C-alpha positions, 0 to 999 in steps of 0.5 A: 901697668905704669910708665916706669917699671916696678923695681924690686930687689930680692937679696940674701945669702947664697943658697937662700932661694933667691932664684927659686923665688924669682922664677915663681914670681915671674910665673905668677906676675905673668900668669895672674897679672899679665905683666912683663917681667925682667930679671937682672941678676948680680953675682959677686963672684967671678963666673964663666959667662959661657960654656968653655969651648962654645963658639961664643966663648971661643970668640971672647977668648980670641979678644971680641969685646962684645959677642951677640948670640941670636936665634929662635930662642932669643938674644944673649949679649956678652960684654967683656970690655968694661966693669959691671955697669951701674944698676941704674944703667942696667935698669935703663937698658934692660927694664924700660919695656917691661912692667916689673924688674926683679933684681936678684942679689944686689945686697948693698945696692941703694934700692928697696929690698925683700930679703930672702932668708932661710934659717937653715943657711946658718947666716945672720939675716941681712936686716940685722946688719943695717949698717951694711945692708940697708933698705930691707922692707920685708923678709921672705922666710920659711922659718922664724926671724931672729931678733926683735927688730924684724921687718915685715915677714912674708912666707917664702913658701907663698910666692903669690903673697910676695908678688902681691906685696910687691905690687901693693908696695910698688904704688909708692916705693919700688919705682925708679926714675931710670927709664924716661 
C-alpha cells in the first residue's frame, strides 16, 4: 500500500463490540486486500499484563522492568518501567512495517475515529459529546443513531463496508506522519 500506515481508531464504550469489529476488519483487510494489519489496544482500567503465576508474571513481580517472551507463536513484550507511551510513539514503534494500524479504544486521542455504538449498551453516543470526544468521522452501529447531528452511519453488522470506508477515507485523512 503506502509508505505510511493507514491509522484508524475504533472508539466506543465498553461492551460496544470494538474488539469483535477489529477482529473482523483484520480478517477482511488481510484476506481481501492482502494488507498487513497491526492493532494497538488501549485499556483505561488497570489490568493484569500476564496470568498470575506464569513465568513472565513471576519475573515482573521479581522486579524485571522488561520481559520478552518469544517462541514459535511470536513475541510478547511486557514493560513495567514507565507510564503508557504517547500514541505517536506506539504507532512509530509498532506500525511502521504494516499497511494499516487499527487503534482500539483511544476515545480521547486526537485522531480520526469510527465510533462503535450499540444502543443496547445504554450509554450516550460519543459523537453527542464533541467537547469530550472529538474527530468522530463515522459511527458503526447496529441500531438507529439518536440526535440530529449524527455523523455518517455505517452498519456494524457489515465489517466489509466499514473496512472499505476506512480504505477510501484513508486516501485523505487517516494517515499519520509518525513513521518516517
